[in-house]
N, C-alpha and C positions, 0 to 999 in steps of 0.2 A: 767234763762231758757237756756238750752243748745240747740244750733242748731244742727240738724242732717246734716252730710256731705252727699252730693249727688254727682252724677257724672256730674252734670251741671257745677260745678266749673272747673272740668278737661276739659270739652268741651270748655269752654271759654278760658282756658289756651292754648289749642291747636289752637284755632282760633287766639288768640293774637300772638302765635308763627308763624303761617302762615303769618299774617300781617307784622310782623317784617321781616320775610324772604323776602316777596315781596317788602317791602320798601328798604331793602338792595340790592335786585336785581335791583330795579329801580335806586338806587344810582350808582351801577356798570355800568348800561346802560348809565347813565348821563356822567360818566367818559369816556366811549367809544365814545359817541356822540360828546362831547365837545373836548375831547383829552387833556385838560389842567386842572389840579387839582388846579391851583393857582387862580382860579376865586372866587369871593366872594360867588357866588351861591353854589359852591361845599362846602365851609366851613359852610355856613348856613345850608345846607341840612345835612351835617355830624354831626354838633352840635345838630340839631333837632332830628336826629336819635338816638344819644347817650342819649339825654334827654328823648325821648319816651321810649327807652328800660329800662332806670333806673326807670321811673314812672310805667311801666307795672310790673316790678319785685317788686317794692314797693307795688303795689296793690295786687299782688299774695301773698306776705308775710303777708300783712294785712288780707287777706282772709283766712289765715291759712295754706297755702302751706308750706311744710317743706323746710328747706334750701337745703336738699339733692336733692329734685325734681327741685328746682330752679337752682342749680348748674349744674345738669345734662342737663337741658334745655339750659342753657347758653353755656355749653360746646358743645352741638350738634349744636347750632347756629354758634358758632365761627368756628367749624370744617367745617360745610357746606359752610360758607362764604369764608374760606380759600381755600376750594376745588374749588368753583366756580370762585373765583378770580384768582386762578392759571390757570384754564382752559381758562379764558378770555385772559390772557397774556401769 
């Protein structure tokens, strides 16, 4: 039995993207607040962020999202993080 694709999976993808962006923004705020990226808390947060992003992309691929959509989304995330990181510093 074939499942019909609905717009709900794209809505969840957008919500996950916003969540990743907010988490990355919180990580940048942490860097500004602490001022030292050599703390164990920064490394744990950064590793957790990378694991979370990888897991969300894995779930999107398993859900049937095309690689093109996933790469576009990750490119937009990287570009927005670089832009915001540049504006902070």
